DRENZAKOL-833100 format. One record per residue (C-alpha): x, y, z. Coordinates in steps of 0.02 Angstrom, whole numbers, plus 32768, in hexadecimal, padded with zeros to 4 digits. Example, Ala and Ser with C-alpha at 12.3 -4.5 7.8 and 13.67 -1.06 7.14 Angstrom:
// DRENZAKOL-833100
82677F1F8186;82AC7FCB8165;
This chain:
// DRENZAKOL-833100
620541BB6F52;628F41EE6EC8;623F41D16E31;62B141566DBE;631741CA6D5A;634042396E04;636F419E6E3E;63FB41826DA4;642F42336DB6;645642296E74;64BC41A16E43;652141E16DC9;653F42926E3A;658642246ED0;65E341BD6E49;663142536E05;6666428B6EB7;66D241E06EC3;669241BD6F66;66CD41116F4B;6704410E6E8E;666E40D86E6C;664340E76DA1;65A641336D77;650F40A76DA3;649440C16D18;63DC405A6D09;63DE406C6C53;64203FBD6C2A;63733F766C87;62E23F386C33;626E3F7C6CB5;62CD3FF66D1F;621B40646D5B;620E3FBD6DC9;62A13FDF6E2D;628A40876E5F;626240616F0A;632740026F1A;638F408A6F45;645240496F06;64DE40756EA6;65303FC76EBD;656F3F756E09;65453EDE6E63;648C3F196E8D;64743F456DC4;64A93E886DB0;64283E396E1E;638A3EB46DC1;63C43E636D1A;63A43DC76D69;63013DF66DBA;62D33E206D1D;63023D786CB9;62B73D166D55;62043D816D61;61D83D536C9C;61D93C886CCD;615C3C5A6D33;61D13BF06DAF;61DA3C096E4E;624B3C7B6E90;62CC3C6C6F54;63163D116F8C;63B03D03700B;63DE3D967064;63DB3DD77118;635F3E3B7174;63423EF4711D;63B93EC27077;63093EE07014;62BF3E336FE1;621A3E6A6FE9;62363EFB6F6C;62953E646EEC;62033E056EF1;61873E8C6ED3;61EC3EC66E36;61FD3E036E07;61223E136E08;61233ED16DBB;61A43E846D1A;61183DED6D1A;60943DAB6C9F;60383D9D6D5F;604B3E636D77;5FAC3E996D6D;5F523E146DF9;5F8B3DFE6EB5;60323E166F0D;600D3DCE6F9D;60A43DDF7025;60A53D7670C1;61063D677156;61183C9D7173;617D3CB6722F;60E23D0B7266;60633C847274;604A3BF172DC;602E3B5A727D;5F7B3B5F7295;5F6A3C0F7272;5FC73BF571CE;5F583B6D718C;5EB93BBD7196;5F193C767158;5F623C1D70D9;5EE63B9E7091;5E473C0670C9;5DBF3BA67123;5D053B8E711E;5C773BD57193;5C713B54722A;5D0D3B027215;5D5D3B4972AD;5D073BC4733C;5D013C5B72FB;5CE63C277252;5C563C937226;5C703C9B717C;5CEA3C3670EF;5D763CA670D7;5DFC3CA7703A;5EAD3C71707E;5F533CBB7040;5F573C3F6FA9;5EB53C796F63;5ECD3D276F70;5F813D0B6F09;5F133CB86E8C;5F5D3CEC6DE8;5FE73D486E33;60803D3F6EA0;60763D086F53;61103D506FB4;61423CC7704F;61BC3D2470B4;623F3CC4714F;61FD3C2C70D6;62913BD17169;62323BE971F9;61973B8271A9;616E3AE0721E;61903A3A71C3;60CA3A1471CC;60BA3AAA7158;61403A9270F3;60E539F270C1;605D3A5B70A4;60A03AEE703B;60FB3A646FC4;605A39F46FA2;60133AAE6F74;60B73ABC6EEA;60A53A0E6EB9;5FD93A146E91;5FB73AA96E7F;5F223A9D6EFC;5EF23A9D6FB4;5E4A3A797008;5E1F3B0A707D;5E093AD97141;5D673A777150;5D5C3A6970AD;5D4839B97047;5D573A256FA6;5DED3A536F45;5E233AF46F06;5E923B096E70;5F123B8B6E73;5F783BF06E0A;60123C386E69;60CE3C756E61;610D3C4C6EE2;61AC3CD26F14;61F43CA66FC7;62903CEB7038;63053CD270B6;636D3D11712B;63AE3C5D715F;643A3BD97106;63A33B6070D1;64453AE870A9;646B3AD27171;63B63AE8719D;638D3A457129;643739E7717B;63E03A10721C;634439B971E4;62E23A5E71EF;62B53A7D7145;628D3A1470AB;62FE39F07024;626F39D76FB4;62263A766FD7;62BF3AC76FC1;62D63A826F1D;621C3AC66EE2;62483B696F21;62FF3B6B6EE1;62E33B6A6E29;63283C1F6E26;638E3C756EA2;63B93D1D6EDE;64463D456F65;64273DF46F89;64DA3E346FD2;64C93E90707C;64DF3F4E7096;65A53F3570D6;65D33EEF7027;65833F656FDC;65EE3FE27019;65DD406E6F93;652140716FBD;652A40B3707B;654E415B7057;64F441606FBD;644E412C7009;648C418C70C4;649242187055;63DC420B701A;63A741D570B9;63D6427570F4;638442C97063;62D842757074;62BD4296712D;62F343307139;627B436A70B8;6208431A7129;6250435A71C1;624543FF7173;62EE442171A7;638344727165;640343DF7176;648743F370CD;6506437A70EC;654F42DC715C;65E5430E71BA;666A42A8718B;66A04262721E;660942047227;65E941D87167;668B41777190;663C411E7250;65B240FB71BE;66374096713C;6690403D71C6;65ED4011721A;65A63F5B71E3;64EC3F7C71D3;64B23ECF720C;63FD3F1A71ED;64253F3D713B;63D43FCF70E3;63423FF0717E;63B73FED71F5;641540917189;636440E8715A;634440E97228;63EF41147257;63C641B771E3;632641CA7211;633C41C172CD;63F6425372BF;639A42BB725E;62F842D872D5;638A42FA7356;6401436772ED;63DE442C72FC;6468446C728F;64A8445371C6;64FB43D771DF;64DD43197225;6556430672A9;658F426D7322;653642B973BA;6496429C735D;64A841EE732C;6456413F738E;64CA41267446;64C040657422;64FE40987355;659940E673AC;65AE40747425;65C63FF073B0;662B405E734A;66A9408D73CC;67504031739E;678B3FB37402;68353F957466;68A53F28740A;689C3E6C744D;693A3E017462;695E3D577485;6A113D2A74A1;6A323DD27489;69FB3DDF73C9;69753E23738E;68E43DC3735E;68A53DFC72C1;67DA3E30729C;67643DAE7249;676B3E2871BF;68333E1071B3;682A3D5C71C0;67893D567129;67FA3DC570CE;689A3D5A70E0;68373CD470CA;67DC3CEC701A;68763D376FDC;68E13C917000;684B3C306FB1;68483CB36F12;69103C6E6F1F;68FB3BCC6F18;686D3BDB6E6D;68C33C446E17;683E3CBE6E2E;67A73C536DFD;67103CA16E41;66A03BFC6E33;671E3B8B6E7C;676B3C0D6F0A;66903C266F3D;66883B716F47;671D3B4A6FCB;66D43BD17012;66283B8F700A;65CD3C426FD7;65853C6C6F45;65DA3CBE6EA1;65963D576EC9;65CA3D656F86;66893D456F60;66803DDC6ED6;66413E676F69;66C93E2C6FE3;673F3E286F4E;672A3EDB6F24;67013EFF6FD0;67B63EC77003;67F23EE26F69;68323E516F39;681E3E456E8B;68C53E066E21;
């Protein structure tokens, strides 16, 4: 893994190349730049998020991180922990969507010996393991309503009972939760409790997907090329222009994780000095193939991106480019709107 100074240097080199017209990226404005060394980016919006992370970390509030799969939610949660006063205690990461209710209860709250078949000794749960530290609950939107009720009680009372016990356990835990779902929609559908949402969403962080961080695609691709080339002892020097064009035009539904895996796979196959199109996975090439024009009543139908761009432009003109009001009309965060304005070059 590159050091903070190496990362900053690499970002500046990339910026000086003028690949996306970015200004040199600097972590100099951060109080704790070393904490963000694993989150590779040259995107100015991500720097603003880092600044918010530092401020949120200095409180003891619950934090809710919104972002698609692979966008780096756990890395942000770890950064919050490492900056906070709890940094010397445990950081416990739990995928809330990976447990059935009965198993989650046992793993989350712990159990007493003899509380169920197979419980041969007392066991601490995630809550006790995280006492004094941070408990990161990923995929919080996957919790069932009965488990949500139990979690809400813990947040309210700061105590719980182990499974099979009549003695309450007092705890001091900071909860950082993450979701790739729209919890507002889940609340409307009756799938997520409103009271729990407001307990978790005291401080909110919205992570933009990779497709809204266009400068990061080339930066990360070149970083992964360097890392995996060393790992596999290959002599690949660069990514070909056609491959880079495909990468920049791809939507990356799996975000940074997908880009990393794609470059990893291509490097394993590539035998030359340049990463070529023939080395890319077939699934990726299939999705990158240019689709023929779709006509309706003799007219070309616009792509979803074209429709989105036109609609955002219309709303911005309607509000005289007031981004706060425009974001509210569009039903997205101001952060997301700024990213889209940058992506579609809609600045006034």
